[in-house]
C-alpha positions in Angstrom: 9.6 10.5 9.5 12.1 7.8 10.4 15.8 8.0 11.3 18.6 6.4 13.3 21.1 9.2 12.8 21.6 10.2 16.4 22.1 6.5 17.4 25.2 6.1 15.3 28.3 5.4 17.5 30.9 8.2 17.5 33.5 6.0 15.8 31.2 5.7 12.8 30.6 9.4 12.4 34.2 10.7 12.5 33.9 13.4 9.9 32.5 16.9 9.7 30.2 16.3 6.7 27.3 14.6 8.3 28.0 11.3 6.7 27.7 8.3 9.0 28.3 4.7 8.1 24.8 3.3 8.9 22.8 6.5 9.2 19.5 6.5 7.3 16.7 9.0 6.9 13.2 8.8 5.5 11.3 12.1 5.2 8.5 14.0 3.5 8.3 17.5 2.0 5.1 19.4 1.5 4.0 22.6 -0.2 0.9 24.7 0.6 -0.1 26.1 -2.8 -3.1 27.7 -4.4 -4.5 26.4 -7.7 -6.8 28.9 -9.3 -7.3 30.5 -5.9 -8.1 27.2 -4.1 -5.8 25.8 -1.4 -4.1 22.5 -1.9 -1.3 20.6 -0.2 1.3 18.9 -2.4 3.2 16.1 -0.7 6.3 14.0 -1.7 8.1 11.2 0.1 11.9 10.8 -0.1 13.7 7.5 0.6 10.7 5.1 0.0 9.1 3.6 -3.1 6.9 6.7 -3.2 10.0 8.5 -4.5 9.0 7.1 -7.9 5.6 8.5 -8.5 3.0 9.6 -11.0 3.0 13.4 -11.1 0.0 15.5 -10.2 -2.2 16.3 -13.1 -4.3 19.5 -12.6 -6.5 21.0 -15.3 -4.6 19.2 -18.0 -1.2 20.1 -16.7 1.3 17.6 -15.2 3.0 19.1 -12.1 6.1 17.4 -10.8 6.7 18.5 -7.2 10.5 18.5 -7.4 12.1 20.0 -4.3 12.0 22.6 -1.5 14.9 24.6 -0.1 13.9 24.0 3.6 15.5 20.6 3.7 19.0 22.1 3.2 21.2 23.3 6.1 21.6 26.7 4.3 17.9 27.2 5.0 17.7 25.6 8.4 17.2 22.0 7.2 18.9 18.7 7.9 20.8 18.0 4.7 24.1 19.5 3.5 25.6 19.6 0.0 29.4 19.4 0.6 29.8 16.0 -1.0 27.9 17.0 -4.2 30.5 19.6 -5.1 33.3 17.0 -5.4 34.3 16.6 -9.0 31.3 18.4 -10.5 33.1 21.6 -11.5 30.8 24.5 -12.0 27.7 22.2 -12.2 27.1 21.5 -8.6 24.5 18.8 -8.6 22.8 19.2 -5.2 19.1 19.6 -6.1 18.7 22.8 -4.0 16.1 25.1 -5.5 17.0 28.7 -6.2 13.8 29.8 -4.4 11.6 28.2 -1.7 10.3 25.4 -4.0 10.7 24.1 -7.5 8.0 22.6 -9.8 8.3 21.2 -13.3 5.2 21.6 -15.6 4.2 20.1 -18.9 1.1 19.5 -20.9 -0.4 16.1 -19.9 -1.2 15.3 -23.5 2.4 15.5 -24.6 5.6 13.7 -23.7 8.4 15.3 -21.8 10.5 15.7 -24.9 10.3 14.9 -28.7 11.1 11.4 -29.9 10.8 8.1 -28.2 13.3 7.4 -25.3 15.6 4.5 -25.2 16.8 2.6 -22.0 19.5 4.7 -20.2 21.4 1.6 -19.2 21.4 -2.2 -19.6 22.3 -4.3 -16.6 25.5 -6.3 -17.6 25.3 -8.8 -20.4 21.8 -10.0 -19.4 20.1 -7.2 -21.3 16.6 -8.7 -21.4 16.7 -9.8 -17.8 17.0 -6.3 -16.3 14.1 -6.3 -13.8 14.1 -2.5 -13.7 13.0 -2.3 -17.3 11.2 -5.6 -17.6 8.8 -4.6 -14.8 8.8 -1.0 -15.8 9.6 0.4 -12.4 12.6 1.2 -10.2 12.8 -0.6 -6.9 14.0 1.9 -4.2 15.8 -1.0 -2.7 18.0 -1.1 -5.7 19.2 2.5 -5.2 22.6 2.7 -3.5 22.0 2.0 0.2 18.3 1.9 -0.5 18.1 5.7 -0.1 20.1 7.3 -2.9 17.1 8.4 -4.9 16.8 12.1 -5.9 17.1 14.2 -2.7 17.8 11.1 -0.7 19.7 11.5 2.5 23.1 10.0 1.5 24.4 8.4 4.7 21.7 10.1 6.6 23.0 13.7 6.2 23.9 14.7 2.7 21.5 15.5 -0.1 21.9 13.3 -3.2 20.9 15.4 -6.1 20.7 12.5 -8.5 19.7 8.8 -8.7 22.2 6.0 -8.0 21.1 2.5 -9.2 22.9 -0.7 -8.1 23.8 -2.8 -11.1 26.4 -5.3 -12.4 29.9 -3.9 -13.0 30.7 -2.8 -16.5 27.1 -2.3 -17.4 26.6 -0.4 -20.6 25.2 3.2 -20.6 23.1 4.3 -23.6 22.0 7.7 -24.8 18.3 7.9 -23.6 17.6 10.5 -26.4 19.6 12.1 -29.2 22.6 14.0 -27.8 24.5 16.8 -29.3 27.7 15.3 -27.8 29.5 14.3 -24.7 32.0 16.1 -22.6 33.5 13.9 -19.9 30.7 12.2 -18.1 28.0 14.7 -19.3 25.9 14.7 -22.4 24.0 17.7 -23.7 20.9 18.2 -25.9 19.5 21.6 -27.1 15.9 21.3 -28.0 14.0 23.3 -30.7 12.6 25.6 -28.1 16.1 26.6 -27.0 16.2 24.8 -23.7 19.1 22.6 -23.0 19.2 19.3 -21.1 22.4 17.9 -19.5 22.6 14.3 -18.4 25.2 13.3 -15.9 26.4 9.7 -15.6 28.7 9.1 -12.7 31.0 6.2 -11.9 31.8 5.7 -15.6 35.3 4.4 -16.2 35.4 3.6 -19.9 34.2 5.9 -22.6 33.1 4.2 -25.8 32.7 7.2 -28.1 34.7 10.4 -28.8 33.7 13.6 -27.2 31.7 16.4 -28.9 30.2 14.0 -31.5 26.4 13.8 -31.9 24.9 10.5 -30.7 21.5 8.9 -31.7 19.3 7.6 -29.0 20.1 4.1 -28.0 23.9 4.4 -28.8 26.1 2.9 -26.1 28.5 5.6 -24.9 30.3 4.2 -21.8 30.6 1.4 -19.3 29.4 2.2 -15.9 29.4 0.7 -12.4 33.0 -0.1 -12.9 33.9 1.0 -9.4 32.0 -0.6 -6.5 31.6 2.2 -3.9 32.0 0.1 -0.8 30.0 -3.0 -1.4 27.5 -1.8 -4.1 28.6 -1.4 -7.7 26.3 1.3 -9.1 25.9 4.1 -11.6 24.9 7.7 -11.1 22.2 9.4 -13.1 21.6 13.2 -13.0 19.6 15.7 -15.0 19.9 19.5 -15.3 17.7 21.7 -17.4 18.8 25.2 -18.6 16.0 27.6 -19.5 16.5 31.3 -20.2 20.0 31.2 -18.8 19.0 29.5 -15.5 20.1 26.0 -14.7 17.8 23.8 -12.7 18.8 20.5 -11.1 15.8 18.2 -11.4 14.8 14.7 -10.7 16.0 12.2 -13.4 13.0 10.1 -12.5 11.1 12.1 -15.1 13.3 10.6 -17.9 12.7 7.0 -16.5 9.0 7.7 -16.2 8.7 8.7 -19.8 10.9 5.7 -20.8 8.5 3.3 -19.0 5.5 5.0 -20.6 7.0 4.6 -24.0 7.7 0.9 -23.2 4.1 0.3 -22.2 2.8 1.9 -25.4 5.2 -0.1 -27.5 4.3 -3.4 -25.8 0.5 -2.7 -25.8 0.2 -2.7 -22.1 -2.9 -1.3 -20.4 -2.7 2.4 -19.6 -5.5 4.5 -18.0 -5.9 8.0 -19.5 -8.5 10.6 -19.9 -8.8 13.8 -21.9 -7.5 16.9 -20.2 -9.9 18.9 -18.0 -10.5 22.6 -18.0 -11.4 24.7 -15.0 -15.1 24.1 -14.3 -18.1 25.9 -12.7 -20.5 24.6 -10.1 -23.7 23.2 -11.6 -22.3 22.9 -15.1 -21.7 19.3 -16.4 -18.0 18.4 -16.8 -17.3 15.9 -19.6 -15.0 13.0 -18.7 -13.7 11.0 -21.7 -11.8 7.7 -21.4 -8.9 7.6 -23.8 -7.1 4.6 -22.2 -4.9 2.3 -24.2 -6.0 -1.3 -24.2 -5.8 -4.3 -26.4 -9.5 -5.2 -26.0 -12.6 -4.2 -24.1 -12.2 -2.8 -20.6 -14.4 -2.2 -17.6 -14.5 1.5 -16.8 -15.1 3.1 -13.4 -15.0 6.8 -12.6 -14.9 8.5 -9.2 -15.2 12.3 -9.2 -13.8 13.2 -5.9 -17.1 14.3 -4.3 -18.5 10.8 -3.6 -20.1 10.3 -7.1 -19.5 7.4 -9.3 -20.1 6.3 -12.9 -19.3 3.3 -15.1 -19.9 5.0 -18.5 -17.0 5.2 -21.0 -17.9 8.9 -21.4 -19.4 10.4 -18.3 -20.8 13.8 -17.4 -20.8 15.1 -13.9 -21.7 18.5 -12.3 -20.1 19.6 -9.0 -22.3 21.2 -6.4 -19.6 23.0 -4.4 -16.5 25.0 -5.4 -13.0 23.6 -4.7 -10.5 21.1 -6.1 -11.5 17.6 -6.9 -9.5 14.5 -7.7 -11.3 12.6 -10.5 -10.0 9.1 -11.0 -10.5 6.7 -13.9 -9.9 3.0 -13.2 -10.0 0.5 -16.1 -9.8 -3.3 -15.9 -9.3 -5.6 -19.0 -9.7 -8.9 -17.1 -5.9 -9.4 -16.8 -4.6 -6.2 -15.2 -6.0 -3.0 -13.8 -4.8 0.6 -14.2 -5.9 4.0 -13.0 -5.2 7.7 -13.7 -6.1 10.7 -11.5 -6.6 14.3 -12.7 -7.5 17.2 -10.5 -10.0 19.8 -11.6 -10.8 23.2 -10.1 -14.4 24.2 -9.8 -15.4 27.8 -9.2 -18.8 29.4 -8.5 -21.5 29.4 -5.8 -22.7 26.3 -4.0 -25.6 24.6 -5.8 -28.7 24.5 -3.6 -30.3 21.5 -5.2 -30.1 18.2 -3.3 -27.0 16.2 -4.1 -26.9 12.4 -3.6 -23.7 10.5 -2.7 -23.4 6.9 -1.4 -21.0 6.2 1.4 -19.8 3.0 3.0 -17.4 4.0 5.9 -16.2 0.4 6.5 -15.4 -0.3 2.8 -11.9 0.8 1.6 -13.1 1.1 -2.0 -15.5 3.8 -1.0 -12.9 6.0 0.8 -12.4 9.3 -0.9 -9.0 9.8 -2.5 -6.9 12.4 -0.6 -6.2 15.5 -2.6 -2.5 15.3 -1.9 -2.1 11.7 -2.9 0.1 10.7 -5.8 0.2 7.1 -7.1 3.3 5.0 -6.7 4.6 4.2 -10.2 4.2 0.5 -11.0 2.2 -0.3 -7.9 -0.8 -2.5 -8.8 -4.3 -1.2 -8.5 -5.9 -3.5 -6.0 -9.4 -2.1 -5.6 -12.2 -1.2 -8.0 -13.8 1.9 -6.6 -17.3 1.7 -5.0 -17.3 -2.1 -4.9 -18.6 -4.5 -2.3 -16.6 -7.7 -2.4 -18.0 -10.9 -0.9 -16.5 -14.4 -0.5 -18.9 -17.4 -0.6 -18.2 -21.1 -0.3 -20.4 -24.2 0.1 -19.6 -24.3 3.9 -20.8 -20.7 4.3 -22.6 -19.5 1.2 -24.1 -16.4 2.8 -21.4 -14.1 4.2 -22.2 -11.2 6.4 -24.2 -8.3 4.8 -22.6 -5.0 4.0 -24.2 -1.6 4.7 -24.2 1.6 2.7 -25.6 5.0 3.6 -26.6 8.4 2.3 -27.5 11.6 4.0 -30.8 12.9 2.8 -30.8 16.0 4.9 -30.9 18.3 1.8 -34.0 16.6 0.5 -36.5 18.3 2.7 -37.7 15.2 4.5 -37.8 12.9 1.5 -40.2 10.0 2.1 -39.1 6.5 1.7 -41.3 6.2 -1.4 -38.9 8.7 -3.1 -36.0 6.2 -2.8 -35.6 3.0 -4.8 -32.8 0.7 -5.6 -32.5 -1.4 -8.8 -30.0 -4.0 -10.0 -29.0 -3.1 -13.6 -28.8 -6.7 -14.6 -31.6 -7.8 -12.2 -32.6 -11.1 -13.9 -29.1 -12.4 -13.8 -28.3 -11.4 -10.2 -30.7 -13.5 -8.2 -27.8 -14.2 -5.8 -28.0 -10.5 -4.7 -30.5 -9.2 -2.2 -31.1 -5.5 -1.4 -33.0 -3.9 1.5 -33.2 -0.2 2.2 -34.9 2.2 4.7 -35.1 5.9 5.5 -34.9 7.1 9.0 -34.3 10.6 10.2 -33.1 11.8 6.8 -30.6 8.9 6.5 -30.9 6.3 3.8 -29.4 2.9 4.8 -28.9 0.1 2.2 -28.2 -3.5 3.2 -26.6 -5.7 0.5 -26.4 -9.4 0.9 -25.4 -12.4 -1.3 -26.2 -16.1 -1.4 -23.9 -18.4 -3.4 -25.9 -21.6 -2.5 -25.6 -24.1 -5.3 -23.6 -21.8 -7.6 -20.5 -22.9 -9.5 -17.1 -21.5 -8.5 -16.4 -18.2 -10.2 -16.9 -14.5 -10.1 -20.4 -12.9 -10.2 -21.0 -9.2 -10.6 -23.9 -6.8 -10.5 -24.3 -3.0 -10.6 -26.9 -1.4 -8.3 -28.5 2.0 -9.1 -29.8 4.1 -6.3 -32.5 6.6 -7.3 -33.7 9.5 -5.1 -36.5 11.7 -6.6 -35.5 15.4 -6.8 -31.7 14.8 -6.5 -29.7 16.4 -9.4 -27.1 13.6 -9.1 -29.5 10.7 -9.1 -29.0 7.9 -9.8 -25.8 6.9 -8.1 -24.4 3.4 -8.6 -22.1 0.9 -6.9 -20.8 -2.5 -7.8 -21.3 -5.8 -6.0 -18.9 -8.7 -6.6 -19.3 -12.2 -5.2 -16.5 -14.7 -5.6 -17.6 -18.4 -5.1 -14.8 -20.8 -4.2 -14.7 -24.4 -3.4 -11.3 -24.0 -1.7 -11.4 -24.3 2.1 -10.3 -21.4 4.4 -6.9 -21.3 6.0 -6.3 -23.5 9.0 -4.1 -23.3 12.1 -1.8 -20.4 12.2 -2.5 -17.7 9.6 -0.3 -14.6 9.1 -1.4 -11.6 7.0 1.6 -9.5 6.0 1.6 -5.9 4.7 2.7 -7.2 1.3 -0.1 -9.7 1.0 -3.3 -9.1 -1.1 -5.3 -9.4 2.2 -3.6 -6.2 3.4 -4.9 -2.7 2.7 -3.8 0.7 4.0 -5.1 4.2 3.5 -3.3 5.6 0.4 -0.3 7.8 0.5 0.2 7.7 4.3 1.7 4.4 5.4 5.2 4.1 4.0 8.2 1.8 4.3 11.9 1.8 3.5 14.3 -0.6 1.8 17.5 0.6 3.5 20.6 -1.4 3.3 22.6 -2.1 6.5 19.9 -0.4 8.7 20.1 -2.9 11.6 22.9 -3.6 13.9 24.2 -7.2 13.7 22.2 -8.3 16.7 19.0 -6.9 15.1 19.4 -8.1 11.5 16.5 -10.5 12.1 14.3 -7.5 13.2 13.6 -6.2 9.8 9.9 -7.1 9.9 8.0 -10.0 8.6 9.3 -10.7 5.1 11.9 -8.0 5.7 9.6 -5.0 5.3 7.2 -3.0 7.3 5.3 0.4 7.1 5.2 3.3 9.5 3.0 6.3 10.2 5.9 8.7 10.5 4.8 9.6 14.0 1.8 11.4 12.6 -1.3 10.7 14.7 -3.7 11.5 11.9 -7.3 10.5 12.4 -8.9 8.3 9.7 -5.7 6.6 8.6 -5.6 2.8 9.1 -3.8 -0.4 8.0 -6.2 -3.3 7.7 -5.4 -7.1 7.8 -8.2 -9.3 6.4 -7.6 -13.1 6.7 -9.7 -15.9 5.3 -10.3 -17.9 8.5 -12.0 -21.0 9.8 -14.9 -20.4 12.1 -13.9 -20.4 15.7 -11.9 -18.8 18.5 -8.6 -17.2 17.5 -5.6 -15.8 19.4 -4.6 -12.5 17.6 -1.1 -11.1 17.9 1.1 -8.4 16.3 3.8 -10.4 14.5 6.7 -11.5 16.6 9.3 -10.2 14.1 8.0 -6.7 13.9 10.8 -4.4 15.3 8.9 -2.4 17.8 11.8 -0.8 19.6 13.1 2.2 21.5 16.6 1.9 20.1 18.1 1.1 16.7 17.0 0.3 14.1 13.8 2.1 15.0 15.0 5.4 16.5 11.8 6.2 18.3 10.2 5.6 21.7 7.8 2.7 21.9 4.5 3.6 20.3 1.0 3.5 21.9 -1.8 3.1 19.4 -5.3 1.6 19.0 -6.1 -1.6 17.2 -9.7 -2.2 16.0 -10.9 -5.8 15.7 -14.2 -6.6 13.8 -15.2 -10.2 14.8 -18.2 -12.4 14.9 -19.5 -10.8 18.2 -19.2 -7.2 17.1 -16.3 -4.8 17.3 -13.5 -4.3 19.9 -10.9 -1.5 20.2 -7.7 -2.3 22.1 -4.9 0.0 23.1 -1.4 -1.4 22.3 2.0 -0.5 23.6 4.3 -3.2 22.1 7.9 -3.3 23.5 11.3 -4.3 22.1 11.8 -8.0 22.1 14.9 -9.2 23.9 16.6 -12.6 23.4 15.0 -15.2 21.1 12.1 -14.4 19.0 8.9 -15.9 20.4 7.3 -18.4 18.0 4.2 -20.6 18.2 4.5 -24.4 18.6 2.0 -27.1 18.7 1.9 -29.0 22.1 -0.1 -32.1 22.7 -3.3 -30.1 23.5 -3.0 -26.7 21.8 -0.9 -24.1 20.2 1.4 -22.3 22.7 4.0 -19.5 22.5 7.6 -19.6 23.5 8.3 -16.5 25.6 9.1 -13.7 25.9 6.2 -12.0 24.1 5.6 -8.6 25.8 2.7 -6.4 24.9 1.9 -7.9 21.5 -1.2 -9.9 22.2 -4.3 -8.2 20.8 -6.8 -10.6 22.3 -8.9 -13.7 21.8 -11.8 -13.3 19.4 -14.3 -15.5 17.7 -14.5 -15.2 13.9 -16.9 -16.5 11.4 -15.7 -18.5 8.4 -14.4 -16.4 5.6 -13.2 -12.8 5.3 -15.9 -10.9 7.3 -13.5 -10.1 10.2 -10.4 -8.0 10.2 -7.8 -6.2 12.3 -7.0 -2.5 11.8 -4.0 -0.6 13.2 -5.2 3.0 13.7 -3.0 6.1 13.4 -5.5 8.5 15.1 -4.6 9.4 18.8 -1.4 7.4 18.6 1.9 8.4 20.1 5.4 7.4 18.9 6.2 5.5 15.7 3.4 3.2 14.8 4.5 0.2 12.7 2.1 -1.8 10.5 3.8 -5.1 9.6 1.9 -8.3 10.0 -0.7 -9.9 12.3 -0.9 -13.6 13.3 -4.2 -15.4 13.8 -3.9 -18.6 15.8 -6.8 -21.0 16.0 -7.5 -22.1 19.6 -10.6 -24.2 19.8 -9.2 -27.3 17.9 
């Protein structure tokens, strides 16, 4: 997806092992599988934050997509395993599967092993200040070089079959679970079912316990990160599982995942969960039961993967067509939000009865979840599904209306009288207006809000859409109006890909945290706020990255950010991209083709002259255009992956007010 390997100077690649001083590689692996006879693609990213993921859950079984053999040179791939053999004896930790692919399965209602896990390491003496455990996630930027996660391309060419985490020198290593004993840097545990786990902790220089002596979970057994490999002191974590005489090298992330789950349970943190699902049949109701952990009441939202929605704690839903569906539960306790997705297989014949679903193509919260998507562990859940979100303020209390639609083609020319919309809490939602019409078998719903005279705060309503004769009627959606007395942003406004005002289609746009990626003259070209996302040169239709500012009304100059490293050379080892940008503004919608170039010399920057904002040149090919926006968040800019060529970068967009 992204590499600079063939741009490394010869004097930095003077060995025969594929290692290069500043070489980096970000890639994906996929597997075409059949689940109960239905085709599905499993997808995994390596070298980005997505390397630390929530596993797939299908019909009550967790499935960890661990590895494929095609990435290794022995099978025609791009990674070798020479380095991994050094010092490992007979246990060569390379992660290469014995067959074409490797998966790890376990019952989703059970933990990965008996007994609560303990932290595998503490970072120096500041034991409570370790952000890896405090925030219950691992930042890929804290892996060695930013790419030494499991299967990461060490120095761009060698497979790293373990996980290396940067930390303070002399950090303590602890037994994550009860161990039968240690032998050198390896600890073993034989479980009641006869399987054996082997943990491997590298870069350990001082053992604290004798060998071959049982250890309880939480016992410190060594000091790690004693040796700084180049400029990053770090420790190495590996995991092997032996079952029926076969040893499997697997991702140690599974141990950290369970550790974080135990930590959340112990601290009473919100965790979304549902009962396991069984294979279903078309036309027969499936029971979805919320079993989330929460300290108090929660708001519940279900999406079933076919466009249907429910806000009941226990929902029943029948599928009309056979296939695989991703059912997602989202819960919100007013402080934080969590979600959990479980796939279910549905067999049988297509149900001929009419089936109602509500769509809103321009609303990200209505976008169906891709079947291959996994959630990034620890990533906040930003959107409540099937929610229209409005911003109202005294200077513009009535933002632009939003539109929803439903195809009534299966309803044998249903008359408009057969359709009705109702607000569930109608007497308390006078700020919400609804208008609907049926034309040529298509239902269109217009939703508008008016915050005139209302106190600042959040107002919410649930709308039910009824269609006579539909087996899935009614369907619902949520409307939220936020009333604020704060003015919109003024002057120059930047929306970055790490801001709440940014949204991208899930499990497609990815970014790296590589160390030492740029050449010295390009160190400032690491993107706005030192991060950006890419499309991996995949021109996939329907994938977009959206920037939604809160603007003053008026004419704005719109630019791709001046620090985004669009380049044909390092660090972005790709030809300049050509892609479409969609702008929704006060006068309608405009699509612009962009071909941004590498910036030479000083970075352009805006400055305020006596009469207006101006730019210091050069600024080639980055201007999107001048557009008039209404006050608020009704306008946005989207970078589109469809029909693109080259490496498309989604980083930041600058909006510069002109008519002041």
